[in-house]
MDAnalysis code that builds the backbone (N, CA, C; Angstrom):
import MDAnalysis as mda
import numpy as np

u = mda.Universe.empty(387, n_residues=129, atom_resindex=np.repeat(np.arange(129), 3), trajectory=True)
u.add_TopologyAttr("name", ["N", "CA", "C"] * 129)
u.add_TopologyAttr("resid", np.arange(1, 130))
u.add_TopologyAttr("resname", ["MET", "GLY", "SER", "GLU", "MET", "TYR", "PRO", "LEU", "PHE", "GLU", "GLN", "VAL", "PHE", "MET", "ASP", "GLU", "GLN", "THR", "THR", "VAL", "THR", "GLU", "LEU", "ARG", "LYS", "ARG", "VAL", "SER", "ASN", "PHE", "ARG", "ASP", "GLU", "ARG", "ASN", "TRP", "LEU", "LYS", "ASP", "ASN", "THR", "SER", "LYS", "ASN", "LEU", "ALA", "ILE", "SER", "ILE", "SER", "VAL", "GLU", "ALA", "GLY", "GLU", "LEU", "LEU", "GLU", "HIS", "PHE", "GLN", "TRP", "LYS", "THR", "ASP", "GLU", "GLN", "ILE", "CYS", "GLU", "GLU", "VAL", "LYS", "ASP", "ARG", "SER", "LYS", "LYS", "ASN", "GLN", "VAL", "SER", "ASP", "GLU", "LEU", "ALA", "ASP", "VAL", "LEU", "ILE", "LEU", "CYS", "LEU", "GLY", "PHE", "SER", "ASP", "VAL", "MET", "GLY", "ILE", "ASP", "ILE", "SER", "GLU", "ALA", "ILE", "GLU", "ALA", "LYS", "LEU", "LYS", "LYS", "ALA", "ALA", "GLU", "LYS", "TYR", "PRO", "VAL", "MET", "LYS", "THR", "PRO", "LEU", "ALA", "ALA", "GLY", "LEU"])
u.atoms.positions = np.array([
    [0.846, -1.166, 0.000],
    [0.000, 0.000, 0.000],
    [0.897, 1.237, 0.000],
    [1.170, 1.791, -1.143],
    [2.035, 2.954, -1.251],
    [1.315, 4.231, -0.881],
    [2.084, 5.206, -0.405],
    [1.472, 6.453, 0.042],
    [0.835, 7.222, -1.100],
    [1.339, 7.048, -2.331],
    [0.732, 7.755, -3.459],
    [-0.647, 7.189, -3.785],
    [-0.876, 5.941, -3.506],
    [-2.154, 5.315, -3.805],
    [-3.148, 5.492, -2.651],
    [-2.661, 5.402, -1.427],
    [-3.519, 5.483, -0.253],
    [-2.925, 6.434, 0.783],
    [-2.793, 7.718, 0.465],
    [-2.184, 8.632, 1.438],
    [-2.994, 8.748, 2.723],
    [-4.264, 8.497, 2.640],
    [-5.146, 8.570, 3.794],
    [-4.722, 7.600, 4.886],
    [-4.157, 6.456, 4.491],
    [-3.865, 5.398, 5.441],
    [-2.423, 5.420, 5.948],
    [-1.606, 6.310, 5.432],
    [-0.213, 6.365, 5.820],
    [0.015, 7.201, 7.070],
    [-0.866, 8.146, 7.341],
    [-0.680, 9.036, 8.465],
    [-1.217, 8.404, 9.744],
    [-0.567, 8.725, 10.843],
    [-1.027, 8.247, 12.139],
    [-1.794, 9.380, 12.810],
    [-3.011, 9.097, 13.229],
    [-3.828, 10.093, 13.910],
    [-4.143, 9.591, 15.304],
    [-3.913, 10.445, 16.244],
    [-4.193, 10.125, 17.628],
    [-5.196, 11.141, 18.154],
    [-6.053, 10.724, 19.076],
    [-7.069, 11.616, 19.634],
    [-6.470, 12.907, 20.187],
    [-5.299, 12.817, 20.803],
    [-4.676, 13.998, 21.408],
    [-4.165, 14.979, 20.359],
    [-3.980, 14.531, 19.129],
    [-3.366, 15.364, 18.106],
    [-4.320, 15.813, 17.011],
    [-5.454, 15.187, 16.886],
    [-6.349, 15.436, 15.771],
    [-7.559, 16.233, 16.227],
    [-7.879, 17.292, 15.507],
    [-9.041, 18.102, 15.869],
    [-10.295, 17.558, 15.199],
    [-11.434, 17.962, 15.714],
    [-12.709, 17.596, 15.102],
    [-12.758, 18.147, 13.678],
    [-12.251, 19.346, 13.481],
    [-12.241, 19.954, 12.144],
    [-11.434, 19.120, 11.161],
    [-10.283, 18.623, 11.591],
    [-9.464, 17.778, 10.716],
    [-10.211, 16.506, 10.328],
    [-10.844, 15.872, 11.292],
    [-11.601, 14.654, 11.006],
    [-12.759, 14.947, 10.056],
    [-13.460, 16.028, 10.319],
    [-14.603, 16.400, 9.481],
    [-14.157, 16.657, 8.042],
    [-13.041, 17.340, 7.883],
    [-12.515, 17.600, 6.537],
    [-12.103, 16.304, 5.846],
    [-11.494, 15.395, 6.574],
    [-11.078, 14.112, 5.986],
    [-12.305, 13.320, 5.517],
    [-13.337, 13.315, 6.335],
    [-14.578, 12.621, 5.960],
    [-15.202, 13.296, 4.743],
    [-15.263, 14.609, 4.739],
    [-15.849, 15.349, 3.608],
    [-15.043, 15.133, 2.331],
    [-13.722, 15.171, 2.449],
    [-12.876, 14.938, 1.272],
    [-13.062, 13.530, 0.732],
    [-13.122, 12.546, 1.619],
    [-13.344, 11.154, 1.211],
    [-14.656, 11.044, 0.441],
    [-15.701, 11.660, 0.999],
    [-17.024, 11.660, 0.365],
    [-16.986, 12.364, -0.981],
    [-16.394, 13.543, -1.022],
    [-16.390, 14.352, -2.239],
    [-15.572, 13.708, -3.358],
    [-14.464, 13.057, -3.017],
    [-13.649, 12.372, -4.023],
    [-14.424, 11.262, -4.721],
    [-15.434, 10.750, -4.065],
    [-16.241, 9.656, -4.613],
    [-17.587, 10.145, -5.147],
    [-17.805, 11.446, -5.094],
    [-19.045, 12.051, -5.571],
    [-20.268, 11.482, -4.841],
    [-20.151, 11.338, -3.535],
    [-21.229, 10.765, -2.732],
    [-22.137, 11.820, -2.109],
    [-21.819, 13.107, -2.279],
    [-22.604, 14.148, -1.622],
    [-24.083, 14.074, -1.991],
    [-24.370, 13.721, -3.245],
    [-25.771, 13.649, -3.692],
    [-26.561, 12.615, -2.888],
    [-25.907, 11.590, -2.391],
    [-26.577, 10.551, -1.608],
    [-26.510, 10.821, -0.102],
    [-25.609, 11.699, 0.292],
    [-25.418, 11.988, 1.717],
    [-26.360, 13.093, 2.174],
    [-27.643, 12.827, 2.074],
    [-28.648, 13.779, 2.554],
    [-28.766, 13.629, 4.069],
    [-29.331, 14.630, 4.712],
    [-29.487, 14.551, 6.161],
    [-30.322, 13.334, 6.561],
    [-31.375, 13.055, 5.804],
    [-32.224, 11.893, 6.105],
    [-31.439, 10.589, 5.958],
    [-30.737, 10.442, 4.842],
    [-29.974, 9.208, 4.616],
    [-28.878, 9.021, 5.656],
    [-28.221, 10.100, 6.028],
    [-27.161, 9.998, 7.026],
    [-27.727, 9.672, 8.396],
    [-28.852, 10.283, 8.766],
    [-29.477, 9.990, 10.060],
    [-29.887, 8.515, 10.138],
    [-30.457, 8.012, 9.060],
    [-30.844, 6.593, 9.014],
    [-29.601, 5.719, 9.122],
    [-28.564, 6.069, 8.382],
    [-27.336, 5.273, 8.382],
    [-26.658, 5.273, 9.747],
    [-26.723, 6.399, 10.453],
    [-26.165, 6.448, 11.816],
    [-26.865, 5.422, 12.695],
    [-28.185, 5.362, 12.589],
    [-28.958, 4.413, 13.386],
    [-28.620, 2.967, 13.012],
    [-28.516, 2.699, 11.724],
    [-28.182, 1.348, 11.247],
    [-26.814, 0.924, 11.769],
    [-25.831, 1.814, 11.635],
    [-24.474, 1.477, 12.081],
    [-24.405, 1.349, 13.598],
    [-25.175, 2.170, 14.325],
    [-25.225, 2.039, 15.785],
    [-25.788, 0.671, 16.161],
    [-26.763, 0.196, 15.387],
    [-27.306, -1.146, 15.612],
    [-26.257, -2.219, 15.390],
    [-25.418, -2.030, 14.373],
    [-24.344, -2.994, 14.123],
    [-23.326, -2.982, 15.258],
    [-23.077, -1.820, 15.831],
    [-22.197, -1.728, 16.995],
    [-22.816, -2.478, 18.175],
    [-24.112, -2.290, 18.368],
    [-24.808, -2.940, 19.483],
    [-24.794, -4.465, 19.384],
    [-24.755, -4.994, 18.175],
    [-24.745, -6.449, 18.008],
    [-23.577, -7.101, 18.737],
    [-22.483, -6.378, 18.884],
    [-21.310, -6.935, 19.574],
    [-21.534, -7.066, 21.076],
    [-22.571, -6.417, 21.607],
    [-22.819, -6.401, 23.039],
    [-24.105, -7.107, 23.445],
    [-24.948, -7.396, 22.464],
    [-26.257, -7.991, 22.746],
    [-26.106, -9.322, 23.455],
    [-26.870, -9.491, 24.510],
    [-26.984, -10.720, 25.285],
    [-25.692, -11.096, 26.015],
    [-24.802, -10.159, 26.222],
    [-23.539, -10.439, 26.909],
    [-23.465, -9.620, 28.189],
    [-22.803, -10.181, 29.168],
    [-22.575, -9.451, 30.410],
    [-21.389, -8.503, 30.205],
    [-21.260, -7.544, 31.106],
    [-20.109, -6.638, 31.044],
    [-18.803, -7.427, 31.133],
    [-18.798, -8.469, 31.944],
    [-17.607, -9.295, 32.099],
    [-17.260, -10.007, 30.787],
    [-18.261, -10.547, 30.109],
    [-18.022, -11.217, 28.832],
    [-17.478, -10.240, 27.791],
    [-18.022, -9.050, 27.774],
    [-17.564, -8.037, 26.815],
    [-16.110, -7.674, 27.084],
    [-15.784, -7.434, 28.362],
    [-14.401, -7.094, 28.717],
    [-13.437, -8.197, 28.305],
    [-13.863, -9.420, 28.461],
    [-13.017, -10.553, 28.078],
    [-12.862, -10.634, 26.557],
    [-13.963, -10.433, 25.844],
    [-13.925, -10.523, 24.373],
    [-13.022, -9.481, 23.741],
    [-13.057, -8.252, 24.247],
    [-12.277, -7.190, 23.607],
    [-10.783, -7.280, 23.920],
    [-10.406, -8.233, 24.742],
    [-8.980, -8.509, 24.923],
    [-8.399, -9.122, 23.647],
    [-9.272, -9.779, 22.878],
    [-8.874, -10.326, 21.582],
    [-8.788, -9.175, 20.588],
    [-7.622, -8.972, 19.997],
    [-7.393, -7.827, 19.097],
    [-8.368, -7.821, 17.923],
    [-8.670, -8.981, 17.381],
    [-9.589, -9.072, 16.245],
    [-10.984, -8.586, 16.625],
    [-11.451, -9.001, 17.789],
    [-12.777, -8.587, 18.260],
    [-12.799, -7.088, 18.545],
    [-11.743, -6.595, 19.176],
    [-11.674, -5.166, 19.462],
    [-11.652, -4.366, 18.157],
    [-10.965, -4.866, 17.138],
    [-10.939, -4.195, 15.839],
    [-12.325, -4.152, 15.203],
    [-13.099, -5.210, 15.371],
    [-14.463, -5.228, 14.834],
    [-15.319, -4.151, 15.503],
    [-15.209, -4.047, 16.817],
    [-15.953, -3.028, 17.561],
    [-15.464, -1.641, 17.146],
    [-14.164, -1.488, 17.012],
    [-13.573, -0.217, 16.591],
    [-14.079, 0.200, 15.213],
    [-14.166, -0.755, 14.293],
    [-14.681, -0.465, 12.947],
    [-16.119, 0.036, 12.996],
    [-16.947, -0.598, 13.811],
    [-18.346, -0.173, 13.909],
    [-18.454, 1.206, 14.539],
    [-17.644, 1.462, 15.563],
    [-17.641, 2.790, 16.176],
    [-17.193, 3.838, 15.154],
    [-16.166, 3.513, 14.385],
    [-15.691, 4.440, 13.351],
    [-16.789, 4.720, 12.329],
    [-17.538, 3.695, 11.942],
    [-18.642, 3.904, 10.999],
    [-19.639, 4.927, 11.549],
    [-20.007, 4.770, 12.815],
    [-20.962, 5.692, 13.442],
    [-20.393, 7.109, 13.462],
    [-19.140, 7.235, 13.889],
    [-18.528, 8.564, 13.994],
    [-18.334, 9.222, 12.630],
    [-17.941, 8.446, 11.641],
    [-17.782, 8.985, 10.277],
    [-19.114, 9.526, 9.779],
    [-20.171, 8.773, 9.996],
    [-21.494, 9.235, 9.572],
    [-21.936, 10.464, 10.356],
    [-21.615, 10.525, 11.646],
    [-21.955, 11.710, 12.446],
    [-21.194, 12.932, 11.952],
    [-19.931, 12.758, 11.607],
    [-19.145, 13.870, 11.068],
    [-19.717, 14.328, 9.733],
    [-20.101, 13.380, 8.887],
    [-20.717, 13.728, 7.611],
    [-22.051, 14.431, 7.795],
    [-22.824, 13.964, 8.756],
    [-24.119, 14.572, 9.063],
    [-23.925, 16.016, 9.525],
    [-22.964, 16.217, 10.405],
    [-22.723, 17.575, 10.901],
    [-22.273, 18.494, 9.774],
    [-21.526, 17.965, 8.831],
    [-21.077, 18.756, 7.686],
    [-22.256, 19.150, 6.805],
    [-23.093, 18.183, 6.472],
    [-24.251, 18.434, 5.607],
    [-25.242, 19.389, 6.279],
    [-25.409, 19.251, 7.590],
    [-26.374, 20.077, 8.324],
    [-25.796, 21.415, 8.784],
    [-24.489, 21.580, 8.653],
    [-23.864, 22.819, 9.103],
    [-23.870, 22.962, 10.614],
    [-23.697, 21.855, 11.313],
    [-23.685, 21.851, 12.775],
    [-22.241, 21.816, 13.256],
    [-21.882, 22.779, 14.083],
    [-20.562, 22.805, 14.697],
    [-20.588, 21.811, 15.859],
    [-19.831, 20.759, 15.747],
    [-19.881, 19.667, 16.723],
    [-19.469, 20.142, 18.110],
    [-18.385, 20.903, 18.195],
    [-17.923, 21.381, 19.502],
    [-18.972, 22.256, 20.167],
    [-19.571, 23.127, 19.390],
    [-20.621, 24.002, 19.917],
    [-21.827, 23.178, 20.381],
    [-22.214, 22.195, 19.582],
    [-23.361, 21.355, 19.932],
    [-23.102, 20.572, 21.218],
    [-21.892, 20.041, 21.362],
    [-21.558, 19.270, 22.562],
    [-21.518, 20.174, 23.785],
    [-20.903, 21.344, 23.652],
    [-20.849, 22.276, 24.783],
    [-22.249, 22.681, 25.215],
    [-23.107, 22.996, 24.257],
    [-24.478, 23.395, 24.579],
    [-25.231, 22.254, 25.263],
    [-25.054, 21.041, 24.766],
    [-25.745, 19.886, 25.346],
    [-25.238, 19.586, 26.750],
    [-23.922, 19.690, 26.961],
    [-23.376, 19.460, 28.295],
    [-23.872, 20.502, 29.284],
    [-24.027, 21.732, 28.825],
    [-24.550, 22.794, 29.694],
    [-25.986, 22.466, 30.104],
    [-26.805, 22.054, 29.133],
    [-28.191, 21.666, 29.447],
    [-28.216, 20.488, 30.418],
    [-27.348, 19.505, 30.180],
    [-27.303, 18.322, 31.041],
    [-26.847, 18.683, 32.448],
    [-25.895, 19.614, 32.559],
    [-25.415, 20.038, 33.877],
    [-26.522, 20.722, 34.667],
    [-27.362, 21.479, 33.974],
    [-28.486, 22.134, 34.643],
    [-29.539, 21.111, 35.059],
    [-29.747, 20.133, 34.216],
    [-30.756, 19.115, 34.500],
    [-30.266, 18.117, 35.548],
    [-28.975, 17.820, 35.523],
    [-28.381, 16.836, 36.427],
    [-27.211, 17.465, 37.178],
    [-27.490, 18.293, 38.176],
    [-26.394, 18.939, 38.912],
    [-25.571, 17.906, 39.689],
    [-24.331, 18.272, 39.965],
    [-23.449, 17.396, 40.728],
    [-24.037, 17.265, 42.129],
    [-24.122, 16.015, 42.580],
    [-24.691, 15.754, 43.907],
    [-23.562, 15.700, 44.931],
    [-23.849, 16.228, 46.118],
    [-22.848, 16.203, 47.185],
    [-22.575, 14.770, 47.649],
    [-23.618, 13.963, 47.711],
    [-23.491, 12.563, 48.110],
    [-23.838, 11.695, 46.919],
    [-22.860, 10.996, 46.347],
    [-23.165, 10.186, 45.161],
    [-24.097, 9.030, 45.486],
    [-24.940, 8.720, 44.543],
    [-25.848, 7.594, 44.703],
    [-25.102, 6.307, 44.440],
    [-25.493, 5.257, 45.107],
    [-24.919, 3.934, 44.852],
    [-25.507, 3.418, 43.541],
    [-24.718, 2.653, 42.817],
    [-25.186, 2.084, 41.555],
    [-26.427, 1.248, 41.787],
    [-27.384, 1.407, 40.923],
    [-28.593, 0.619, 40.991],
    [-29.697, 1.229, 41.829],
    [-29.433, 2.360, 42.453],
    [-30.487, 3.000, 43.272],
    [-31.276, 3.974, 42.464],
])
């Protein structure tokens, strides 16, 4: 796999080094190079996000937390889960691009609403209560 043929796959991206804007541009460029914008409508992307989220959930269905933790120790299984998560995130980035939604702004606004709705409690509740 030479860099001239697949430059997208030659670079190493780490969460600490990559911005949301960089990821969004990479997703948009990937889409645009393939002329997929005509199919990437807000409706189609929203549906696809749900479909891919369902595929992610299949890896966890009917399993205990302990079973899941054990399974993802296997690199192949963890890669499968990682691929499904990437599918969801790629579609979310594409959706935000098509809809003109600033992801950082949306997350900050949502966290502010959640903080107002769920204030920090002085005494934490025990799990399951």
